[in-house]
C-alpha positions as CSV (number, residue, x, y, z in Angstrom):
1,M,18.1,-19.3,75.6
2,S,15.8,-21.6,78.5
3,K,14.1,-19.5,80.7
4,D,16.1,-20.5,83.8
5,K,18.2,-19.3,86.4
6,S,21.5,-19.0,84.1
7,E,19.2,-15.9,82.2
8,Y,20.6,-13.9,84.9
9,L,23.7,-13.7,83.5
10,I,22.1,-11.4,80.2
11,N,18.9,-10.2,81.4
12,R,20.3,-7.6,84.1
13,K,20.3,-4.4,82.7
14,D,16.9,-4.1,81.0
15,N,18.2,-7.6,78.9
16,Q,21.2,-6.3,76.7
17,Y,23.9,-8.7,77.0
18,E,24.4,-12.1,76.1
19,V,27.1,-14.7,76.9
20,V,29.2,-16.5,74.2
21,I,31.3,-19.5,75.6
22,G,33.5,-21.6,73.5
23,L,35.4,-24.9,75.4
24,E,38.5,-26.2,74.9
25,V,37.6,-30.3,76.4
26,H,40.9,-31.9,77.7
27,A,39.6,-35.8,77.2
28,Q,42.2,-38.6,77.7
29,V,42.6,-41.2,75.3
30,T,41.7,-44.7,76.9
31,S,44.7,-46.9,76.0
32,E,46.8,-48.5,77.8
33,S,50.0,-46.9,77.2
34,K,50.8,-43.1,76.9
35,L,51.0,-41.1,73.1
36,F,54.5,-41.2,72.5
37,S,56.3,-44.3,75.4
38,T,55.0,-47.4,76.5
39,S,54.5,-46.7,80.2
40,S,51.2,-47.5,81.8
41,T,48.1,-44.9,81.8
42,K,46.5,-46.9,84.8
43,F,45.3,-44.5,87.3
44,G,45.9,-44.2,91.1
45,A,49.9,-45.5,91.2
46,E,51.9,-44.6,93.8
47,P,53.7,-41.7,92.0
48,N,56.6,-41.6,89.5
49,T,56.2,-45.4,89.3
50,Q,54.4,-44.6,85.6
51,V,57.4,-43.1,83.9
52,S,59.6,-43.9,81.2
53,L,63.0,-42.3,79.4
54,V,60.9,-40.7,77.1
55,D,58.4,-39.3,79.8
56,A,61.2,-37.8,81.8
57,A,62.6,-36.5,79.1
58,L,66.4,-37.7,79.4
59,P,68.2,-36.6,76.9
60,G,68.6,-38.9,73.6
61,M,65.0,-40.2,74.2
62,L,62.7,-40.3,71.4
63,P,59.2,-40.1,70.9
64,V,57.2,-42.8,68.8
65,I,53.9,-42.5,68.1
66,N,50.9,-44.6,69.6
67,E,49.2,-46.0,66.9
68,F,46.0,-46.8,68.8
69,C,45.5,-43.4,70.4
70,V,45.8,-42.1,66.6
71,K,42.7,-44.7,66.0
72,Q,41.3,-43.3,68.6
73,A,41.2,-39.6,67.8
74,I,40.0,-40.4,64.5
75,K,37.3,-42.5,65.8
76,T,36.4,-39.9,68.1
77,G,36.2,-37.6,64.7
78,I,34.0,-39.5,63.1
79,G,31.3,-39.8,66.1
80,L,31.6,-36.0,65.9
81,K,30.9,-35.7,62.3
82,A,33.8,-34.2,61.3
83,K,36.8,-33.7,58.7
84,I,39.1,-36.4,58.9
85,N,42.6,-34.9,57.9
86,K,44.9,-37.1,55.9
87,R,47.6,-35.7,56.9
88,S,48.6,-33.9,60.2
89,V,51.7,-32.3,61.7
90,F,53.0,-32.7,65.6
91,D,54.1,-29.7,66.9
92,R,56.3,-28.6,70.5
93,K,54.2,-26.0,72.1
94,N,56.8,-23.7,73.9
95,Y,56.4,-23.2,77.8
96,F,57.8,-23.6,81.3
97,Y,56.1,-25.6,84.3
98,A,57.9,-27.8,86.8
99,D,56.2,-30.3,85.9
100,L,56.7,-30.8,82.2
101,P,60.2,-32.1,81.9
102,Q,60.8,-31.3,78.5
103,G,59.9,-27.6,78.3
104,Y,57.7,-28.0,75.8
105,Q,54.4,-29.9,75.0
106,I,54.3,-32.1,72.1
107,S,51.1,-30.6,70.8
108,Q,49.4,-30.1,67.3
109,F,48.6,-26.5,65.9
110,K,48.3,-26.1,62.6
111,D,47.7,-29.1,60.9
112,P,45.7,-31.1,63.6
113,I,44.0,-34.5,63.2
114,V,40.8,-33.2,62.9
115,G,39.2,-30.3,61.4
116,E,35.5,-29.3,61.5
117,G,32.6,-31.4,63.2
118,K,29.5,-30.7,65.2
119,V,27.5,-32.0,67.5
120,I,23.5,-31.8,68.3
121,L,22.1,-30.8,71.7
122,D,19.0,-31.6,73.1
123,M,17.6,-28.6,75.1
124,P,14.1,-27.8,76.4
125,E,13.2,-25.1,73.6
126,G,14.4,-27.6,70.7
127,Q,17.8,-28.8,68.8
128,K,20.6,-27.0,68.8
129,E,23.7,-27.4,66.5
130,V,27.5,-26.4,68.5
131,G,30.1,-26.4,65.8
132,I,33.3,-28.4,66.4
133,E,36.8,-26.4,65.1
134,R,38.7,-29.2,65.7
135,L,40.6,-32.0,67.4
136,H,44.0,-32.4,68.0
137,L,46.3,-35.1,70.1
138,E,48.9,-34.1,72.4
139,Q,50.3,-35.3,75.4
140,D,49.8,-34.4,79.1
141,A,52.0,-32.8,81.6
142,G,52.9,-34.4,85.0
143,K,51.2,-33.1,88.3
144,S,51.8,-30.9,90.8
145,I,51.3,-31.3,94.4
146,H,51.3,-28.4,96.5
147,D,50.0,-29.6,99.8
148,L,52.0,-32.4,101.0
149,D,54.6,-29.7,102.3
150,P,54.5,-26.4,103.4
151,K,57.3,-25.0,101.8
152,N,58.1,-27.6,98.9
153,T,56.2,-28.5,96.1
154,F,56.2,-32.5,95.1
155,V,56.2,-33.4,91.2
156,D,54.6,-36.6,90.0
157,L,55.1,-37.5,86.3
158,N,52.8,-40.5,85.9
159,R,50.5,-38.4,83.8
160,S,53.4,-36.6,81.7
161,G,53.0,-38.0,78.4
162,V,49.0,-39.2,78.6
163,A,47.4,-38.9,75.2
164,L,44.7,-36.5,75.4
165,M,42.6,-35.3,72.5
166,E,41.8,-31.6,73.1
167,I,38.1,-31.1,71.4
168,V,37.9,-27.1,70.7
169,S,34.7,-26.1,70.2
170,K,33.1,-23.0,68.2
171,P,31.7,-19.7,70.3
172,D,28.3,-21.0,70.0
173,L,27.4,-22.0,73.3
174,R,25.2,-19.1,74.9
175,S,24.4,-20.2,78.5
176,P,25.5,-22.2,81.6
177,D,22.6,-24.9,81.1
178,E,24.5,-25.3,77.0
179,V,27.3,-26.2,78.1
180,N,25.9,-28.7,80.4
181,A,24.6,-30.7,77.5
182,Y,27.4,-29.8,75.5
183,V,30.1,-31.7,77.8
184,K,27.2,-34.3,78.9
185,K,26.7,-35.2,74.7
186,L,30.6,-35.0,74.2
187,R,31.2,-38.0,76.6
188,S,28.4,-39.9,75.6
189,I,29.6,-39.6,72.4
190,M,33.4,-40.5,73.4
191,R,32.1,-43.1,76.0
192,Y,29.6,-45.1,73.0
193,L,32.8,-45.4,71.4
194,G,35.3,-46.3,73.7
195,T,37.4,-43.6,73.3
196,C,37.5,-41.8,77.0
197,D,35.7,-43.1,79.8
198,G,35.0,-39.4,80.8
199,N,35.6,-40.0,84.4
200,M,35.8,-36.2,85.7
201,Q,36.8,-37.3,89.7
202,E,40.0,-38.8,87.9
203,G,41.0,-36.4,85.7
204,S,40.1,-37.8,82.1
205,L,38.0,-35.1,81.3
206,R,37.9,-31.3,81.7
207,A,38.0,-27.8,79.7
208,D,38.9,-24.5,79.5
209,V,36.0,-22.4,79.1
210,N,36.3,-19.1,77.2
211,V,33.8,-16.8,78.2
212,S,33.3,-13.1,77.0
213,V,30.1,-11.0,77.0
214,R,28.2,-8.5,74.3
215,K,25.5,-6.4,73.5
216,K,22.4,-8.3,72.3
217,G,22.4,-8.0,68.6
218,S,25.9,-7.2,68.3
219,K,27.5,-9.0,65.9
220,E,30.8,-8.7,67.0
221,F,32.8,-10.7,70.0
222,G,33.8,-8.9,73.1
223,T,37.3,-9.5,75.0
224,R,37.2,-13.2,76.6
225,C,39.1,-14.9,79.4
226,E,39.7,-17.9,80.0
227,I,39.6,-20.2,82.3
228,K,41.8,-22.6,82.5
229,N,41.4,-26.5,84.3
230,V,37.7,-27.0,85.1
231,N,37.1,-30.3,86.0
232,S,33.3,-30.9,87.0
233,I,30.1,-29.7,84.7
234,K,28.7,-27.9,88.3
235,F,32.1,-25.9,88.3
236,M,31.9,-24.9,84.7
237,Q,28.6,-23.5,85.0
238,M,29.3,-21.5,88.0
239,A,32.1,-20.1,86.6
240,I,30.6,-18.7,83.2
241,E,28.1,-17.2,85.9
242,Y,30.5,-15.7,87.8
243,E,32.7,-14.8,84.8
244,A,29.9,-13.2,82.9
245,N,28.5,-10.9,85.6
246,R,31.9,-9.7,86.6
247,Q,32.6,-8.8,82.7
248,V,28.7,-7.1,82.3
249,D,30.0,-5.0,85.6
250,L,33.7,-4.0,84.2
251,I,31.4,-2.7,81.0
252,E,28.8,-0.9,83.1
253,D,31.4,1.0,85.2
254,G,32.9,2.4,81.8
255,Q,36.2,0.0,82.2
256,S,37.7,-2.5,79.2
257,I,37.7,-6.6,79.9
258,D,41.7,-7.5,80.1
259,Q,41.8,-10.6,78.0
260,E,43.8,-12.9,80.6
261,T,44.0,-16.3,82.1
262,R,42.0,-17.1,85.1
263,L,41.3,-19.7,87.5
264,F,37.9,-20.6,89.7
265,D,38.2,-20.7,92.9
266,T,35.6,-23.3,94.0
267,K,35.5,-22.1,97.6
268,K,35.0,-18.5,96.7
269,N,33.0,-19.0,93.7
270,E,34.6,-16.7,91.8
271,T,37.3,-16.5,89.1
272,R,40.5,-14.9,89.6
273,S,43.4,-13.6,87.2
274,M,46.1,-16.0,86.6
275,R,48.5,-14.2,83.8
276,S,47.7,-12.4,80.9
277,K,46.3,-14.4,77.7
278,E,49.2,-16.0,75.4
279,D,48.6,-15.6,71.3
280,A,49.9,-19.0,69.2
281,H,53.1,-16.9,68.6
282,D,54.1,-17.0,72.7
283,Y,54.3,-20.4,72.6
284,R,57.0,-20.1,69.5
285,Y,55.2,-23.3,67.8
286,F,57.2,-25.2,65.2
287,P,57.3,-28.9,63.8
288,D,58.3,-31.3,66.1
289,P,62.1,-32.8,64.2
290,D,61.7,-36.0,66.1
291,L,58.2,-36.9,64.3
292,L,57.4,-37.1,61.1
293,P,54.2,-35.5,59.7
294,L,51.3,-38.3,60.0
295,E,49.6,-39.9,57.5
296,V,46.8,-41.4,56.9
297,S,45.3,-43.2,54.1
298,D,41.3,-43.7,53.0
299,D,41.6,-47.2,53.6
300,F,43.0,-46.7,56.7
301,I,40.0,-44.5,57.8
302,E,37.4,-46.5,55.9
303,K,38.1,-49.6,58.4
304,L,38.1,-47.2,61.3
305,K,34.4,-46.2,60.1
306,L,33.1,-50.4,60.2
307,E,34.2,-49.8,64.0
308,I,31.9,-47.1,64.7
309,P,28.9,-48.6,67.0
310,E,25.5,-47.1,67.0
311,L,26.1,-43.5,68.2
312,P,23.1,-41.6,71.3
313,D,21.3,-39.5,68.0
314,E,21.1,-43.1,65.8
315,K,19.7,-44.9,69.1
316,K,17.3,-41.8,69.9
317,K,15.7,-41.8,66.8
318,R,15.8,-45.9,66.6
319,F,13.9,-45.8,69.9
320,I,11.2,-43.4,69.0
321,E,10.4,-45.1,65.8
322,K,10.6,-49.0,67.3
323,F,9.8,-48.6,70.6
324,K,7.5,-45.6,70.7
325,L,9.2,-43.7,73.0
326,S,8.9,-40.0,73.8
327,P,12.0,-38.3,72.5
328,Y,12.6,-37.3,76.4
329,E,12.3,-40.8,77.1
330,A,14.8,-41.8,74.4
331,T,16.6,-38.9,75.3
332,I,17.1,-40.3,78.8
333,L,17.8,-43.8,78.1
334,V,20.8,-43.6,75.7
335,S,22.6,-40.6,77.6
336,D,24.9,-43.2,77.8
337,Y,25.9,-46.6,76.4
338,E,25.3,-48.7,79.4
339,T,22.1,-47.2,80.3
340,S,20.7,-47.8,76.8
341,N,22.5,-51.2,76.9
342,Y,20.7,-51.9,80.1
343,F,17.0,-51.1,79.0
344,E,17.7,-52.9,75.9
345,N,18.5,-55.9,77.8
346,V,15.3,-55.5,80.0
347,I,12.8,-54.9,77.5
348,K,14.0,-58.4,75.6
349,K,11.4,-60.1,77.4
350,S,8.8,-57.9,78.9
351,D,6.7,-54.9,78.3
352,V,8.3,-51.8,76.8
353,K,6.1,-48.8,78.2
354,L,6.5,-50.3,81.9
355,A,10.0,-50.8,81.3
356,T,10.8,-47.7,80.4
357,N,9.1,-46.0,83.1
358,W,10.3,-48.1,86.0
359,I,13.6,-47.3,84.3
360,I,13.5,-44.2,84.8
361,G,11.1,-43.6,87.8
362,E,12.1,-46.1,90.0
363,L,15.6,-47.5,89.3
364,F,17.1,-43.8,88.5
365,A,15.9,-42.6,92.1
366,A,17.3,-45.7,93.3
367,L,20.4,-45.4,92.4
368,N,21.0,-41.5,92.7
369,Q,19.8,-42.1,96.2
370,N,22.9,-44.7,96.6
371,N,24.9,-42.9,94.6
372,L,25.2,-45.4,92.1
373,E,25.9,-46.1,88.0
374,I,23.7,-48.1,86.3
375,T,26.6,-50.5,85.8
376,E,26.4,-51.0,89.6
377,S,23.0,-51.1,89.7
378,P,22.5,-54.4,92.4
379,I,19.1,-55.1,90.3
380,S,20.2,-56.9,87.2
381,A,18.3,-56.4,83.9
382,G,16.9,-60.1,84.0
383,N,15.3,-59.6,86.9
384,L,13.7,-56.2,86.7
385,S,12.7,-57.8,83.3
386,K,10.6,-60.7,85.6
387,L,9.4,-57.9,88.0
388,I,7.5,-56.2,85.1
389,N,6.3,-59.8,83.9
390,L,4.7,-60.0,87.2
391,I,2.8,-56.5,87.4
392,K,2.0,-57.3,84.0
393,D,0.2,-60.7,84.2
394,G,-1.4,-59.4,87.2
395,T,0.5,-61.9,89.2
396,I,1.4,-58.2,92.0
397,S,0.3,-54.4,91.4
398,G,2.3,-51.8,91.1
399,K,2.1,-50.9,95.1
400,I,3.3,-54.2,95.7
401,A,5.8,-54.3,93.0
402,K,7.5,-50.9,94.3
403,I,8.0,-53.2,98.1
404,V,9.3,-56.3,95.7
405,F,11.5,-53.7,94.0
406,E,13.0,-52.7,97.5
407,D,13.7,-55.7,98.5
408,M,15.8,-56.2,95.2
409,M,17.5,-53.4,95.9
410,E,19.1,-55.0,98.4
411,G,20.8,-58.1,96.5
412,D,19.8,-59.5,92.9
413,K,16.7,-61.1,94.1
414,D,14.3,-63.1,91.5
415,P,11.4,-61.1,92.6
416,K,9.0,-64.3,92.0
417,K,10.8,-66.1,94.9
418,I,10.1,-62.4,96.8
419,V,6.6,-62.5,95.9
420,E,6.4,-66.5,97.3
421,E,8.3,-65.8,100.3
422,K,6.4,-63.0,101.3
423,G,2.9,-64.4,99.9
424,L,3.3,-60.7,98.2
425,K,0.7,-62.4,95.1
426,Q,-2.0,-60.1,93.9
427,E,-5.8,-61.1,94.7
428,S,-7.5,-61.6,91.7
429,D,-9.8,-64.3,92.4
430,P,-13.5,-62.7,91.6
431,K,-15.7,-64.3,94.5
432,A,-12.7,-63.3,97.2
433,L,-12.7,-60.2,96.0
434,E,-16.5,-59.9,95.9
435,A,-16.8,-61.1,99.8
436,L,-14.3,-58.2,100.6
437,I,-16.4,-55.9,98.8
438,D,-19.3,-56.8,100.6
439,K,-18.1,-56.2,103.6
440,V,-16.5,-52.9,103.5
441,I,-20.0,-51.5,101.8
442,D,-21.9,-53.6,104.8
443,D,-19.4,-51.7,106.9
444,N,-20.3,-48.4,105.5
445,R,-23.9,-48.7,104.6
446,E,-24.3,-44.1,105.4
447,K,-21.6,-43.7,102.7
448,A,-22.5,-45.9,100.4
449,T,-26.0,-44.3,100.5
450,E,-24.9,-40.9,100.1
451,Y,-22.3,-42.5,97.3
452,K,-26.0,-43.9,95.4
453,S,-27.6,-39.8,96.3
454,G,-24.6,-38.2,93.7
455,K,-21.8,-38.3,95.8
456,V,-19.6,-40.2,93.2
457,K,-16.3,-38.8,94.6
458,L,-16.8,-41.4,97.8
459,F,-15.8,-43.8,95.5
460,G,-12.3,-43.7,96.0
461,F,-12.8,-44.1,99.3
462,F,-14.4,-47.6,98.8
463,V,-11.5,-48.6,96.7
464,G,-9.1,-47.9,99.7
465,Q,-10.9,-49.2,102.2
466,V,-11.0,-52.7,100.0
467,M,-6.9,-52.0,99.5
468,K,-6.8,-51.7,103.0
469,V,-8.6,-55.1,104.3
470,S,-6.4,-56.9,101.9
471,A,-3.7,-55.4,102.7
472,G,-2.6,-53.7,99.3
473,K,-3.1,-57.1,97.2
474,A,-6.3,-56.6,95.8
475,N,-6.5,-56.7,91.9
476,P,-6.8,-52.9,91.8
477,Q,-9.1,-52.7,88.2
478,L,-11.4,-55.9,89.3
479,V,-11.9,-53.7,92.5
480,N,-13.0,-51.2,90.2
481,E,-15.2,-53.4,88.1
482,I,-16.7,-55.3,91.0
483,L,-17.5,-52.1,92.8
484,K,-19.7,-49.8,90.4
485,K,-21.2,-53.5,89.7
486,K,-22.2,-53.6,94.1
487,L,-22.3,-49.6,94.2
């Protein structure tokens, strides 16, 4: 457990409690069509324009399994180092919602497509393993829209039947920070695999968060409450903090905790009761009679393993060993596929250390300021590589490079042309620098005498004056060398 704000959850009352968290992540499968129909899954379409007869549950319409979605689920299981079950069964999970046309959800219960796996988190205090209980395929429901009319609810069935992977963790998480790291790592793995785009703002990734508290040292779990459909990592963290403290307050007041499903109110920053928590028997699961058990062969699984790319953990290890990056640097650069790809394209023709510093420092800061993803970067990998080479060969200083970088952020401009057009080339001619330095010393005779008398801190003053006179173009390394000799 890291020593941060989240420890407030368990440090109350003389550090008696710890929070226990498990997540059920619902990840939308990246596919062109739905799990049991050929309807499009494209985001943002007009309501009810991507609904087949199967999705609308018209009588007599039978589901047909989408093989591509099955492959995507298995690939995700392989990425999670999980057991792939060669035989799985689709079940009907019975419950009523206005946006669930069939009156049941086709899901998997006792026999999921993927069994136990694991995810490794890089936490400040070291690595932590989080167990995966299972991954199963299921269809999404439609969407109820409550804010278009004061008296009526509208239903959009575009999402009805969209393929979801429900990834259930073991109750191994102990803080909001660990939940943050877990969801980001899970999303990163799926993005590398191309099995889920992880766009939480579009509903592609959301989670049910199970929270309980217990006395530290206790091996028994407390009564858990499930917080449904949380659609951002920030809200997950906020919901956990509130819910854990709510449960501790109840225990301290001598009350019991009801097992229930709750919702997180993002405006009030609190959870509120939704309904009592159902057990499995409440859903009356039974095998779907319209779908045969799903059976996959060893050959089928082995062929999919050949399609698995280098994943974050393996890439991190390679970056550390091959490029001599620190674990911190490597973790940041492999956090998503696009960033790691950008980095490798930059270092094809430039210095690795400089590239690492510029990507993690200047580039990330500029992208964050402009609310841009790495894929939207105005500066291409090729042009950032050119900028780094201009610093490396002494054409420009690091300070001037920042001015050039700002210009490049306005559009993908060639840094060499910017340097030429604006006359920013670094002055590296020793004779020209000697003349500048002689003038600075001559203009500051008293300080030069003080320096020679032992006030060595004045050396920085002279460097600053030379850089000022040269408008920042003087080569700092040469300036330092020549100044030492002259003084």
